[in-house]
Structures are given as structure tokens and as C-alpha cells.
C-alpha positions as CSV (number, residue, x, y, z in Angstrom):
1,X,122.0,87.7,103.3
2,X,118.1,87.0,103.6
3,X,116.6,87.0,107.3
4,X,113.6,84.7,107.6
5,X,111.7,85.5,110.5
6,X,109.1,82.4,111.5
7,X,106.6,83.6,113.9
8,X,104.8,80.9,115.7
9,X,101.4,81.2,117.7
10,X,99.5,78.0,118.5
11,X,101.2,76.3,115.1
12,X,103.1,73.3,117.2
13,X,101.5,71.0,114.2
14,X,103.0,73.0,112.1
15,X,106.2,74.7,112.7
16,X,108.5,71.9,111.8
17,X,107.2,71.7,108.5
18,X,107.6,75.6,108.1
19,X,111.0,75.4,109.5
20,X,112.0,72.7,106.9
21,X,110.9,74.4,104.0
22,X,113.5,77.0,104.8
23,X,116.5,74.9,105.0
24,X,115.4,73.5,101.9
25,X,115.7,76.3,100.3
26,X,118.2,76.5,96.6
27,X,119.6,79.5,98.1
28,X,121.8,79.0,101.1
29,X,122.9,82.5,102.2
30,X,119.9,82.8,105.0
31,X,119.9,83.5,108.3
32,X,116.9,81.8,110.3
33,X,115.2,83.6,113.2
34,X,112.3,82.1,115.1
35,X,110.0,83.6,117.6
36,X,106.6,82.0,119.6
37,X,104.4,84.5,120.9
38,X,103.6,82.5,124.2
39,X,101.9,79.4,122.7
40,X,99.5,77.7,124.6
41,X,99.4,74.6,122.3
42,X,103.0,73.2,123.0
43,X,104.9,75.0,120.0
44,X,107.7,76.6,122.3
45,X,108.3,72.6,123.6
46,X,108.6,71.6,119.6
47,X,110.6,74.8,118.3
48,X,113.3,73.8,121.0
49,X,113.7,70.4,120.7
50,X,114.0,71.3,117.0
51,X,116.7,73.3,118.1
52,X,118.6,70.8,119.3
53,X,120.1,69.9,115.8
54,X,120.2,74.0,114.9
55,X,122.0,75.7,117.8
56,X,123.0,78.3,115.4
57,X,118.9,79.8,114.5
58,X,117.8,82.6,117.0
59,X,114.9,81.7,118.8
60,X,112.8,84.6,121.0
61,X,110.2,83.0,123.5
62,X,107.9,85.5,124.8
63,X,106.8,84.9,128.3
64,X,103.4,86.9,127.5
65,X,101.6,86.9,124.5
66,X,102.2,90.3,122.7
67,X,100.9,90.0,119.5
68,X,102.4,89.5,116.0
69,X,103.4,93.1,114.5
70,X,105.3,93.4,118.2
71,X,106.9,90.1,118.3
72,X,107.7,90.7,114.3
73,X,109.6,93.9,115.3
74,X,111.1,92.1,118.6
75,X,113.0,89.5,116.3
76,X,113.5,92.1,113.5
77,X,116.0,93.7,115.8
78,X,118.1,90.9,115.6
79,X,118.1,90.1,111.8
80,X,121.2,90.7,109.8
81,X,120.0,90.5,106.1
82,X,119.5,92.9,103.7
83,X,116.1,91.2,102.5
84,X,113.2,90.0,105.0
85,X,110.7,87.4,104.9
86,X,108.0,87.3,107.1
87,X,106.9,83.6,107.5
88,X,104.1,82.2,109.2
89,X,104.7,79.1,111.2
90,X,102.0,77.4,109.2
91,X,103.0,78.1,106.1
92,X,105.6,76.6,103.7
93,X,108.2,78.0,101.2
94,X,108.5,76.3,98.1
95,X,112.0,75.2,97.4
96,X,113.3,78.0,95.0
97,X,111.3,80.7,96.5
98,X,113.9,82.5,97.8
99,X,116.2,82.2,94.8
100,X,113.0,83.6,92.5
101,X,112.3,86.5,94.9
102,X,116.3,87.4,94.9
103,X,116.3,87.2,91.1
104,X,113.2,89.5,91.0
105,X,115.1,91.9,92.6
106,X,118.0,91.6,90.8
107,X,116.8,91.4,87.3
108,X,113.8,94.0,87.8
109,X,113.8,96.6,85.0
110,X,112.2,99.0,87.8
111,X,114.0,101.5,90.1
112,X,113.7,101.7,93.5
113,X,112.0,98.3,94.2
114,X,111.3,97.6,97.8
115,X,109.0,94.5,97.7
116,X,108.7,91.4,95.4
117,X,105.6,89.3,95.6
118,X,104.3,86.3,93.8
119,X,101.5,83.8,93.9
120,X,100.6,81.3,96.9
121,X,98.8,78.2,96.7
122,X,96.0,77.8,99.5
123,X,96.3,74.5,101.6
124,X,94.2,72.5,104.4
125,X,95.2,71.7,107.7
126,X,96.0,68.1,106.1
127,X,98.1,69.4,103.1
128,X,95.5,69.1,100.6
129,X,94.8,71.7,97.7
130,X,92.3,74.4,97.8
131,X,93.2,77.0,95.5
132,X,95.5,79.6,94.5
133,X,95.8,83.4,96.0
134,X,95.7,84.2,92.0
135,X,93.8,82.4,90.1
136,X,95.5,80.5,87.2
137,X,94.7,78.8,83.9
138,X,94.9,75.0,82.6
139,X,98.7,76.1,81.8
140,X,99.7,77.4,85.0
141,X,99.6,81.3,84.2
142,X,97.8,83.5,86.2
143,X,94.7,84.9,84.5
144,X,94.6,88.6,85.9
145,X,98.2,89.2,87.3
146,X,98.5,92.2,89.8
147,X,100.7,94.8,88.6
148,X,104.5,96.2,89.0
149,X,106.0,99.4,89.5
150,X,104.0,102.4,91.7
151,X,101.0,100.2,92.7
152,X,99.9,102.7,95.4
153,X,96.5,103.9,93.6
154,X,95.8,100.0,93.3
155,X,96.5,99.4,96.8
156,X,94.3,101.7,98.2
157,X,91.4,101.2,96.2
158,X,91.8,97.3,96.4
159,X,91.8,97.1,92.6
160,X,94.7,94.1,93.3
161,X,95.3,92.4,96.1
162,X,99.1,91.9,97.3
163,X,99.6,88.1,98.2
164,X,101.6,89.1,101.5
165,X,103.0,85.5,102.2
166,X,104.6,85.6,99.1
167,X,106.6,88.5,99.9
168,X,110.4,89.5,100.2
169,X,111.1,93.0,101.8
170,X,114.3,94.9,101.8
171,X,115.3,95.5,105.2
172,X,115.6,99.2,104.3
173,X,111.7,99.5,103.8
174,X,111.3,98.5,107.3
175,X,114.1,100.6,108.5
176,X,112.5,103.6,106.9
177,X,109.1,103.0,107.8
178,X,109.7,102.1,111.4
179,X,108.9,98.3,111.1
180,X,105.1,97.2,111.8
181,X,103.1,99.4,113.1
182,X,102.6,97.9,117.1
183,X,99.2,99.6,117.7
184,X,97.4,97.3,114.8
185,X,96.2,93.9,115.4
186,X,97.8,93.0,112.0
187,X,100.2,94.3,109.5
188,X,100.1,93.7,105.6
189,X,97.9,96.5,104.4
190,X,99.4,99.3,106.3
191,X,102.8,98.1,105.2
192,X,101.5,97.9,101.8
193,X,100.1,101.4,101.6
194,X,103.1,103.0,103.5
195,X,105.5,101.3,101.3
196,X,104.0,101.6,98.0
197,X,104.1,105.3,98.9
198,X,107.8,105.4,98.7
199,X,109.0,102.1,96.7
200,X,108.0,100.6,93.8
201,X,106.7,96.7,93.8
202,X,107.6,93.7,91.3
203,X,105.4,91.1,91.0
204,X,106.5,87.3,90.0
205,X,104.2,85.3,88.0
206,X,104.9,82.1,89.7
207,X,103.9,80.1,92.8
208,X,106.2,80.7,95.7
209,X,104.8,79.3,98.8
210,X,101.8,77.1,100.4
211,X,99.4,79.3,102.6
212,X,97.9,77.0,104.9
213,X,94.0,77.9,105.8
214,X,92.9,77.4,109.0
215,X,89.5,78.0,111.2
216,X,91.4,80.6,113.1
217,X,93.2,82.0,110.1
218,X,92.9,85.8,110.3
219,X,91.3,86.1,107.0
220,X,88.2,84.3,108.7
221,X,88.2,86.7,111.4
222,X,87.0,90.2,109.8
223,X,83.2,89.1,109.4
224,X,82.5,87.8,113.1
225,X,79.2,89.3,114.3
226,X,79.7,90.6,117.8
227,X,83.4,89.1,118.4
228,X,85.9,91.0,120.3
229,X,88.4,89.7,117.9
230,X,86.8,90.7,114.7
231,X,85.9,94.4,116.3
232,X,90.0,94.9,117.1
233,X,90.7,93.9,113.7
234,X,88.3,96.1,112.0
235,X,89.5,98.9,114.2
236,X,92.8,98.7,113.2
237,X,91.7,98.5,109.5
238,X,90.0,102.1,110.2
239,X,93.3,103.1,112.0
240,X,95.1,102.4,108.6
241,X,92.7,104.2,106.6
242,X,92.7,107.3,108.7
243,X,96.4,107.1,108.4
244,X,96.1,106.4,104.3
245,X,94.0,109.6,104.2
246,X,96.3,111.7,105.8
247,X,99.3,110.9,103.5
248,X,97.2,111.1,100.1
249,X,97.9,114.3,98.6
250,X,95.3,114.3,95.5
251,X,91.7,113.9,94.9
252,X,92.4,110.8,92.7
253,X,94.4,109.2,95.4
254,X,90.8,109.8,97.9
255,X,88.8,108.4,95.3
256,X,90.8,105.7,95.0
257,X,90.7,105.2,99.2
258,X,87.1,105.8,98.9
259,X,86.6,102.5,96.8
260,X,88.1,100.5,100.0
261,X,86.3,102.9,102.5
262,X,83.1,101.6,101.0
263,X,84.2,98.1,101.4
264,X,85.1,98.1,105.1
265,X,82.0,100.0,105.8
266,X,80.1,97.2,104.4
267,X,82.2,94.9,106.5
268,X,81.8,96.3,110.2
269,X,78.0,96.6,109.0
270,X,77.9,93.0,108.7
271,X,80.0,92.3,112.0
272,X,77.3,94.5,113.9
273,X,79.9,97.1,114.6
274,X,77.6,100.3,114.6
275,X,80.0,102.6,116.2
276,X,82.7,102.1,113.9
277,X,80.6,102.4,111.3
278,X,79.2,105.8,112.5
279,X,83.3,106.7,112.3
280,X,83.5,105.6,108.8
281,X,80.6,107.8,107.8
282,X,82.8,111.0,109.2
283,X,85.8,109.6,107.4
284,X,84.2,108.6,103.9
285,X,82.9,112.4,103.6
286,X,86.4,113.7,104.3
287,X,87.8,111.4,101.7
288,X,84.8,112.4,99.3
289,X,85.0,116.6,99.9
290,X,88.2,117.6,100.8
């Protein structure tokens, strides 16, 4: 069974489309679970109205806003599937997404695969095509496909980005890692670093999902100058990097991490967070010389 955990926060405009994309999958042995993190935009009412025709679906409504990582872990406790998809309520699964992800697990030539992931089409608020996460050519082929296998060094050094919205994760990965780190403001980078230390990844060279790009999307929040949300996100990244440095066991791994450290230092400089930049300088020296 596949458990799809759909997390909503201010997604009233899009959540029904996301839920419909789950029900439209070619693979049918799916358990759908929904959580709303105390959205002020009426998302809860939209979901509750949709649930009238789908009483079998588990719905968790947070009385206060607790954040994405805590909400996911809360919903994960109810999930029964062997495989997990973390679906934002403004994204759309393509009809054969789950089928292709499961086939990747089944047909992989790699041992100990914990996560599979593919490409995503970026769309606007009005469903207009924007671009692809991994650039494709005229034949629809990815120009520079990301790696499969042991990608720990690649993830550390940001040599290849992982398309988190297109991923399916074995439940045992979450169980072994203790779910998402609830001290963080976002989850994907920390998961990739910790999981790739233990598991192989399998890349699927196909478009699996439509990822909606909004002005409020997380990716746009890391560079805003003198912004509390930006400070929180960038400080979570710093925590992730410190954790990665602690689990590294070789100079090669530290050299890879240095590339990411330098990138993050430029981000916090542009965001005007100079106290965090000072912390990064100390971490950079430890990664370089110890």
C-alpha cells in the first residue's frame, strides 16, 4: 500500500485539484491522509466539504499552526502504507505517478533503495506551464539527469538537486530517521542528507508531478532581506549543515560540504543576517581544517 500524506496550509484554491489527482492514479492501492495546519483562508472548510463524498479519508485539523514538519509527523503516525508520498496541497500528481514510482522500486538494479524521485513540471497559479525542474530537450529527454545510487557526496555538495516533490519514500526510511526533524522550518534537505547516508536513491527520468510556483512558495523565501521568515529558514539550513558535518567521516565529504557552505554563506550575506554569517565562518573553518 502507498500512503499519500497531503498537507494543506492556505491552499483553499488548489486542494481539491490535488486530492482529485490522488484519486485519479492508475495504481489504486492508495491510502489518502489529509492535514490542515490551521489555515486562515478557509482550506479546512473546502476539505471538509470534499470529505463528505470520501468518508474513508483520514483528516487531521490542527487547532493551532504547528508547522510543516510537525504536521507531517503527526499525520505519518496514522499512515499504514509501506511507501509514503509527501504531497503539498497545491501540487498535482500526474495519473501514472505512483505506478512509475513503485515500478522504480521494483525494477531497480540497486540494493537498499530508500527513495525514488523524478522530474516535475512547474506551473503557475492558473496552471500555466513555466518550466521543468530538470531541463529537457525537444524530445522530452532530461539534458543533465541527476544520479542514482549512493548520492551522499552529491547531496552534500549541491552538485545535483533532488526534486523533493516527485519523491516516494519507503516507510522504513522515516522510521529509521525518526521522521522529519521538528526543530526545522523545512524538511527536504535534512531528509536527503540523512537518508542518502544510509540508502541508495533511484532517479526516474520522467515527469511525475506538477509543482505549483506561487509568490508565497518556500523557495522564494530564502533571499528576502531583513525578514523573520527568511531568518528562520536560513537558520534551519545552518542546523542541517552542522548536523551533516557531525556525521561526515572523511575529508572528501567535508570538501563536498564546503561547496554548500559557501553557497549558503552568500545567501545569508544577501539576506543581511550577519550574525548567522559569523557562525558560518566558524563552521567553514571546521569543515576545511578538521
